[in-house]
VOPAGU-2260 file (C-alpha; in pm, 1 decimal, decimal comma):
REM VOPAGU-2260
SITE   aa  ch    i         X         Y         Z
SITE  MET   A    0    1607,4     538,9    -567,4
SITE  ALA   A    1    1264,9     458,5    -415,7
SITE  TRP   A    2    1373,0     602,0     -84,6
SITE  ASN   A    3    1480,4     933,7    -245,4
SITE  TRP   A    4    1160,6     949,7    -432,9
SITE  PHE   A    5     964,8     871,9    -109,1
SITE  LYS   A    6    1140,6    1156,9      81,7
SITE  ASN   A    7    1017,0    1406,3    -183,4
SITE  ASP   A    8     655,6    1292,5    -166,7
SITE  GLY   A    9     442,9    1384,7     132,6
SITE  SER   A   10     113,8    1238,9     -11,4
SITE  ILE   A   11     -61,1     947,3     144,0
SITE  ALA   A   12     -62,9     768,8    -190,9
SITE  GLY   A   13     317,9     810,5    -199,1
SITE  PHE   A   14     352,6     687,7     157,6
SITE  LEU   A   15     141,0     372,2      80,4
SITE  TYR   A   16     315,9     320,5    -254,0
SITE  PHE   A   17     653,9     307,0     -88,0
SITE  PHE   A   18     537,5      32,8     160,2
SITE  ALA   A   19     369,4    -157,2    -136,7
SITE  LEU   A   20     715,3    -155,5    -312,0
SITE  LEU   A   21     872,0    -275,6      17,6
SITE  ALA   A   22     621,7    -558,9      55,6
SITE  TRP   A   23     673,8    -644,8    -305,9
SITE  GLY   A   24    1038,9    -673,6    -257,0
SITE  ILE   A   25     989,0    -896,5      54,7
SITE  TYR   A   26     758,2   -1129,7    -118,4
SITE  PHE   A   27     984,6   -1159,0    -422,3
SITE  ILE   A   28    1273,6   -1256,5    -199,1
SITE  SER   A   29    1043,9   -1497,5     -27,9
SITE  ILE   A   30     939,8   -1661,7    -353,4
SITE  LEU   A   31    1303,0   -1671,1    -476,6
SITE  GLY   A   32    1428,6   -1819,9    -153,6
SITE  GLY   A   33    1148,6   -2071,2    -120,2
SITE  SER   A   34    1193,5   -2184,8    -479,1
SITE  LEU   A   35    1562,2   -2240,9    -420,9
SITE  LEU   A   36    1494,1   -2439,8    -109,4
SITE  PHE   A   37    1238,8   -2647,6    -272,9
SITE  ILE   A   38    1471,5   -2727,4    -561,8
SITE  ALA   A   39    1741,7   -2820,7    -314,6
SITE  ASP   A   40    1496,5   -3043,6    -119,2
SITE  ILE   A   41    1398,6   -3236,8    -445,3
SITE  PHE   A   42    1759,6   -3290,3    -561,2
SITE  ILE   A   43    1922,6   -3358,4    -221,9
SITE  GLY   A   44    1624,0   -3527,2     -69,2
SITE  ASP   A   45    1446,2   -3550,8     261,8
SITE  LEU   A   46    1544,2   -3208,3     382,5
SITE  HIS   A   47    1192,9   -3051,3     399,4
SITE  PHE   A   48    1301,2   -2690,6     450,4
SITE  LEU   A   49     968,0   -2534,8     401,1
SITE  GLU   A   50     730,2   -2482,3     687,2
SITE  LEU   A   51     351,1   -2541,0     646,8
SITE  PRO   A   52      54,0   -2416,8     844,5
SITE  ALA   A   53     -78,0   -2610,5    1138,7
SITE  ARG   A   54    -367,3   -2565,5    1381,2
SITE  ILE   A   55    -324,5   -2740,9    1718,2
SITE  TYR   A   56    -511,8   -2773,2    2044,4
SITE  ILE   A   57    -300,2   -2788,2    2366,9
SITE  TYR   A   58    -480,9   -2947,2    2661,0
SITE  ASP   A   59    -236,9   -2844,7    2927,6
SITE  PHE   A   60      14,6   -2574,1    2883,3
SITE  GLY   A   61     192,6   -2666,1    3197,0
SITE  GLU   A   62     320,5   -2992,0    3031,1
SITE  ILE   A   63     470,6   -2791,8    2752,1
SITE  ILE   A   64     570,9   -2462,5    2900,1
SITE  THR   A   65     753,8   -2498,7    3226,1
SITE  ASN   A   66     704,6   -2124,9    3320,4
SITE  SER   A   67     346,6   -2111,6    3446,9
SITE  ASP   A   68     334,8   -1735,5    3431,8
SITE  THR   A   69     396,7   -1754,3    3059,0
SITE  ALA   A   70     114,6   -2012,9    3019,4
SITE  ASN   A   71    -131,2   -1765,9    3175,4
SITE  ILE   A   72     -92,3   -1513,8    2881,4
SITE  PHE   A   73    -269,9   -1746,1    2647,8
SITE  ASN   A   74    -645,7   -1683,8    2617,8
SITE  SER   A   75    -712,6   -1982,1    2401,3
SITE  SER   A   76    -557,8   -2329,0    2379,4
SITE  ILE   A   77    -602,1   -2335,0    2003,2
SITE  LEU   A   78    -281,5   -2223,9    1835,9
SITE  GLU   A   79    -216,6   -2154,0    1459,1
SITE  THR   A   80     155,3   -2198,6    1385,6
SITE  ASN   A   81     390,4   -2330,2    1110,3
SITE  ALA   A   82     512,6   -2680,6    1125,8
SITE  SER   A   83     861,5   -2798,4    1013,6
SITE  PHE   A   84     911,4   -3145,3     864,5
SITE  GLU   A   85    1295,6   -3154,9     879,8
SITE  ASP   A   86    1447,6   -3488,2     928,2
SITE  ILE   A   87    1108,2   -3657,9     930,5
SITE  GLU   A   88    1037,4   -3951,7     706,5
SITE  LEU   A   89     703,4   -3878,0     532,5
SITE  GLN   A   90     487,8   -4154,3     403,5
SITE  ASN   A   91     314,8   -3944,9     139,4
SITE  LYS   A   92     580,9   -3709,2       4,0
SITE  TRP   A   93     360,8   -3592,6    -284,7
SITE  SER   A   94     147,9   -3413,6     -38,1
SITE  TYR   A   95     449,3   -3224,4     106,3
SITE  TYR   A   96     568,4   -3126,1    -244,1
SITE  LEU   A   97     222,0   -3028,0    -363,5
SITE  ALA   A   98     163,4   -2813,8     -43,7
SITE  SER   A   99     509,4   -2657,3     -93,2
SITE  ILE   A  100     447,3   -2562,0    -454,6
SITE  MET   A  101     101,4   -2422,3    -358,6
SITE  THR   A  102     266,2   -2212,2     -68,0
SITE  ILE   A  103     518,2   -2065,6    -319,0
SITE  GLY   A  104     225,0   -2009,6    -555,9
SITE  LEU   A  105      36,0   -1822,7    -283,3
SITE  ASP   A  106     328,8   -1587,8    -245,5
SITE  GLY   A  107     315,5   -1538,7    -620,0
SITE  ILE   A  108     -54,5   -1444,5    -605,1
SITE  ILE   A  109      20,9   -1194,6    -332,9
SITE  LEU   A  110     305,3   -1051,9    -537,3
SITE  TYR   A  111      85,4   -1009,6    -839,6
SITE  GLY   A  112    -179,2    -841,1    -610,6
SITE  LEU   A  113      85,7    -598,2    -478,6
SITE  THR   A  114     197,9    -521,6    -839,8
SITE  LEU   A  115    -166,9    -423,7    -919,3
SITE  LEU   A  116    -197,5    -225,5    -592,1
SITE  GLY   A  117     127,2     -43,1    -674,5
SITE  ARG   A  118     -13,7      67,7   -1010,7
SITE  ILE   A  119    -332,3     195,1    -846,8
SITE  LEU   A  120    -140,4     388,5    -584,9
SITE  ARG   A  121      89,4     527,5    -852,6
SITE  SER   A  122    -203,5     663,4   -1044,8
SITE  LEU   A  123    -339,8     816,0    -721,5
SITE  ARG   A  124     -12,1     980,9    -659,0
SITE  ARG   A  125     -33,9    1132,7   -1002,4
SITE  GLU   A  126    -384,6    1248,0    -913,5
SITE  GLU   A  127    -532,8    1038,7   -1194,9
SITE  PRO   A  128    -767,6     804,6   -1002,6
SITE  TRP   A  129   -1055,6     793,8   -1243,4
SITE  ASN   A  130    -959,4     547,9   -1519,0
SITE  ASN   A  131   -1084,6     207,5   -1619,6
SITE  GLN   A  132    -752,6      46,4   -1545,2
SITE  ASN   A  133    -784,3     112,9   -1172,4
SITE  SER   A  134   -1118,4     -42,7   -1155,2
SITE  LYS   A  135   -1002,1    -353,2   -1353,4
SITE  ASN   A  136    -688,6    -386,7   -1119,7
SITE  LEU   A  137    -917,0    -364,3    -821,5
SITE  LYS   A  138   -1146,1    -630,2    -950,9
SITE  ILE   A  139    -862,0    -860,3   -1014,8
SITE  ILE   A  140    -732,3    -798,7    -661,1
SITE  GLY   A  141   -1083,2    -874,7    -521,9
SITE  TYR   A  142   -1112,9   -1194,6    -724,5
SITE  LEU   A  143    -753,2   -1303,2    -612,6
SITE  MET   A  144    -856,1   -1250,5    -246,7
SITE  LEU   A  145   -1163,7   -1471,4    -303,1
SITE  LEU   A  146    -958,6   -1730,2    -486,6
SITE  ALA   A  147    -707,7   -1739,4    -194,3
SITE  VAL   A  148    -978,4   -1866,6      54,2
SITE  PRO   A  149   -1018,1   -2212,0     -98,1
SITE  TYR   A  150    -650,8   -2206,0    -201,9
SITE  LYS   A  151    -521,1   -2151,8     155,5
SITE  TYR   A  152    -770,4   -2413,1     278,7
SITE  GLY   A  153    -621,3   -2674,0      36,7
SITE  ILE   A  154    -272,1   -2593,1     165,0
SITE  GLY   A  155    -402,1   -2631,0     528,2
SITE  TRP   A  156    -561,4   -2970,3     446,1
SITE  LEU   A  157    -242,3   -3107,6     282,9
SITE  SER   A  158     -51,2   -2987,3     599,5
SITE  TYR   A  159    -315,6   -3153,3     803,2
SITE  LEU   A  160    -272,3   -3493,9     622,0
SITE  MET   A  161     110,9   -3476,9     670,2
SITE  ILE   A  162      98,6   -3394,3    1035,4
SITE  ASN   A  163    -130,2   -3678,7    1099,0
SITE  GLN   A  164     152,2   -3908,7     995,5
SITE  ILE   A  165     353,7   -3782,6    1291,1
SITE  GLN   A  166     309,7   -3916,9    1649,6
SITE  LEU   A  167     206,3   -3606,2    1846,3
SITE  PRO   A  168     229,2   -3587,6    2231,0
SITE  GLU   A  169     -87,3   -3684,8    2423,9
SITE  SER   A  170    -139,9   -3320,8    2536,4
SITE  ILE   A  171    -157,3   -3201,0    2176,7
SITE  SER   A  172    -416,3   -3278,8    1912,2
SITE  LEU   A  173    -443,2   -3150,8    1565,1
SITE  PHE   A  174    -735,0   -2944,7    1449,3
SITE  TRP   A  175    -872,9   -2927,5    1087,5
SITE  PRO   A  176    -750,4   -2604,6     906,1
SITE  PRO   A  177    -958,0   -2291,5     944,9
SITE  ILE   A  178   -1137,5   -2125,9     651,4
SITE  ALA   A  179   -1016,7   -1756,7     601,4
SITE  TRP   A  180   -1360,9   -1602,4     596,7
SITE  GLU   A  181   -1210,5   -1263,3     673,3
SITE  LEU   A  182   -1004,9   -1280,8     351,7
SITE  GLY   A  183   -1317,0   -1353,4     149,9
SITE  LEU   A  184   -1516,7   -1081,5     311,0
SITE  ALA   A  185   -1215,7    -831,1     235,1
SITE  GLY   A  186   -1229,6    -957,1    -122,6
SITE  LEU   A  187   -1593,3    -877,5    -161,5
SITE  ALA   A  188   -1529,4    -531,7     -13,9
SITE  VAL   A  189   -1253,2    -471,2    -266,9
SITE  LEU   A  190   -1497,2    -573,8    -551,3
SITE  LEU   A  191   -1746,0    -324,4    -416,5
SITE  VAL   A  192   -1490,7     -48,0    -421,5
SITE  ALA   A  193   -1396,6    -155,2    -780,0
SITE  PHE   A  194   -1754,5    -118,4    -899,9
SITE  ILE   A  195   -1771,5     213,4    -723,3
SITE  PHE   A  196   -1460,5     307,1    -910,9
SITE  GLU   A  197   -1600,8     195,6   -1237,6
SITE  GLU   A  198   -1916,3     400,2   -1192,7
SITE  GLY   A  199   -1700,1     700,9   -1079,2
SITE  THR   A  200   -1492,6     665,8   -1388,6
SITE  ARG   A  201   -1797,4     650,0   -1614,2
SITE  LEU   A  202   -1942,0     966,3   -1458,9
SITE  TYR   A  203   -1606,3    1142,3   -1475,5
SITE  GLU   A  204   -1581,8    1058,8   -1855,9
SITE  GLU   A  205   -1933,9    1187,4   -1915,6
SITE  GLN   A  206   -1847,9    1501,2   -1729,2
SITE  LYS   A  207   -1545,6    1557,7   -1939,6
SITE  LEU   A  208   -1746,0    1508,6   -2263,0
SITE  THR   A  209   -2008,8    1757,0   -2144,1
SITE  VAL   A  210   -1755,5    2022,6   -2065,9
């Protein structure tokens, strides 16, 4: 249904709305799958299906990657990846469970943001951009992006504490989690656009009353 609708809509808003719906579906499946795996992990025990973010420093790629030509493509020795804890006996399981719940919750925040974005794009497709609901939705998206900065940092620290329990090779050291400054700046930019929308809506309403 969404695909047939998309084929008949050549507007940029329609194009973006289609991909917003697609992203919404992907995150919905991710939340559903992650929740099922998390429940299975609790009841079956010690499976640790979910992967958590990790930031590592590799001193010598040659010790890890046998192909030296492949090692030369890396411009930095700091890698951000996801760590799996399958078949690993964790000392503090509460940190893994809390980080897993927060990771699923982060997908939920993104899903909610995509829902609001879809509503905005739908109003743009209908050529009805100037309304108070659009500015409210943009504000919520901006605040969610700002909230995601410390939220993601908290997940990173829980993952950091867990990986510290594992004996890493001598050529690898664990770095503290990064702060997603770019996400925070993007959130401020969205808030700025929201206030512009709010002012534009006010002027539009005044113009309608004048006419």
